[in-house]
C-alpha positions as CSV (number, residue, x, y, z in Angstrom):
1,X,5.1,-21.6,7.5
2,X,4.4,-18.1,6.2
3,X,5.7,-16.5,3.1
4,X,8.0,-13.5,2.9
5,X,5.2,-11.4,1.6
6,X,2.9,-12.3,4.5
7,X,5.8,-11.6,6.9
8,X,6.3,-8.2,5.3
9,X,2.6,-7.4,5.5
10,X,2.7,-8.2,9.2
11,X,5.8,-6.0,9.6
12,X,4.0,-3.2,7.6
13,X,1.0,-3.3,9.8
14,X,3.1,-3.5,13.0
15,X,5.2,-0.5,12.0
16,X,2.3,1.7,11.0
17,X,0.2,0.6,13.9
18,X,2.9,1.5,16.4
19,X,3.7,5.0,15.1
20,X,1.7,6.5,17.9
21,X,-1.3,5.6,20.0
22,X,-4.0,7.6,18.3
23,X,-6.4,6.1,15.7
24,X,-4.1,3.1,15.0
25,X,-6.5,1.1,12.8
26,X,-7.4,4.1,10.7
27,X,-3.7,4.9,10.1
28,X,-3.0,1.3,9.0
29,X,-6.0,1.3,6.6
30,X,-5.0,4.8,5.3
31,X,-1.5,3.7,4.5
32,X,-2.7,0.4,3.0
33,X,-5.1,2.3,0.8
34,X,-2.5,4.8,-0.3
35,X,0.0,2.1,-1.2
36,X,-2.5,-0.1,-3.0
37,X,-4.0,2.9,-4.7
38,X,-0.7,3.9,-6.1
39,X,-0.1,0.3,-7.3
40,X,-3.5,0.3,-9.0
41,X,-2.8,3.6,-10.7
42,X,0.5,2.3,-11.9
43,X,-1.1,-0.8,-13.3
44,X,-3.9,1.1,-15.0
45,X,-1.3,3.4,-16.6
46,X,0.9,0.5,-17.8
47,X,-2.2,-1.3,-19.2
48,X,-3.4,1.9,-20.9
49,X,-0.1,2.1,-22.7
50,X,0.0,-1.6,-23.6
51,X,-3.6,-1.8,-24.9
52,X,-3.9,1.8,-26.1
53,X,-6.9,3.0,-24.2
54,X,-7.6,6.2,-22.4
55,X,-8.6,6.2,-18.7
56,X,-9.2,9.9,-18.4
57,X,-12.7,9.9,-19.7
58,X,-14.4,9.1,-16.4
59,X,-16.9,11.6,-15.0
60,X,-16.6,12.8,-11.4
61,X,-19.4,10.5,-10.3
62,X,-17.8,7.4,-12.0
63,X,-14.4,8.2,-10.5
64,X,-16.0,8.7,-7.0
65,X,-17.9,5.4,-7.4
66,X,-14.8,3.5,-8.3
67,X,-12.9,5.1,-5.4
68,X,-15.7,4.1,-2.9
69,X,-15.7,0.5,-4.3
70,X,-11.9,0.4,-3.9
71,X,-12.1,1.6,-0.2
72,X,-14.8,-0.9,0.6
73,X,-12.7,-3.7,-0.9
74,X,-9.7,-2.6,1.1
75,X,-11.8,-2.6,4.3
76,X,-13.2,-6.1,3.6
77,X,-9.9,-7.6,2.6
78,X,-7.4,-6.0,5.1
79,X,-9.3,-4.7,8.2
80,X,-8.4,-7.3,10.8
81,X,-7.4,-5.6,14.0
82,X,-7.9,-8.7,16.1
83,X,-5.6,-10.7,13.8
84,X,-3.1,-7.8,13.8
85,X,-2.9,-7.9,17.6
86,X,-2.2,-11.6,17.5
87,X,0.8,-11.4,15.2
88,X,2.3,-8.3,16.9
89,X,3.6,-10.8,19.5
90,X,6.2,-11.8,16.9
91,X,7.8,-8.4,17.0
92,X,7.5,-7.6,20.7
93,X,10.9,-9.1,21.7
94,X,13.0,-8.4,18.7
95,X,16.2,-6.5,18.9
96,X,16.4,-2.7,18.3
97,X,18.6,-3.2,15.2
98,X,16.2,-5.7,13.7
99,X,13.2,-3.4,14.4
100,X,15.0,-0.4,12.8
101,X,15.9,-2.5,9.7
102,X,12.3,-3.7,9.4
103,X,11.0,-0.1,9.9
104,X,13.4,1.2,7.3
105,X,12.1,-1.4,4.7
106,X,8.5,-0.5,5.4
107,X,9.1,3.2,5.0
108,X,11.2,2.6,1.9
109,X,8.4,0.5,0.4
110,X,5.8,3.3,1.2
111,X,7.9,6.0,-0.4
112,X,8.7,3.9,-3.5
113,X,5.0,3.0,-3.8
114,X,3.9,6.6,-3.5
115,X,6.3,7.6,-6.3
116,X,5.7,4.6,-8.5
117,X,3.1,6.2,-10.8
118,X,5.5,9.1,-11.3
119,X,8.5,6.9,-11.9
120,X,6.7,4.7,-14.4
121,X,5.4,7.8,-16.3
122,X,8.8,9.4,-16.4
123,X,10.5,6.1,-17.6
124,X,7.8,5.7,-20.3
125,X,8.1,9.2,-21.6
126,X,11.9,9.3,-21.5
127,X,12.9,5.9,-22.7
128,X,10.0,4.1,-24.4
129,X,8.0,6.7,-26.2
């Protein structure tokens, strides 16, 4: 039995993978990196406010190094095209309405994730500070 989170991950990969037929694996990894990157930025921002530290003191080379490590970890953890193709079979025969609902949830998640750092910053400055 798989969890709801794992099912959503499969739906996410399926939706992004099937946007069109060019560079499918690269698109999936790009979207995963963007979403996870925004989550990491949000977490760092919240932790910097809780523990009163500044995270803006990084040099360009340190920031680049952290970014490269993040991309390598994303690749190691999530790049599984053979596994992706195995669980695509779950979504092949689903109804059009179910596919549209699933796609809507995936795109909603992507949009909210991309704006999460901004939303958290605005909430902090407007209501907490």
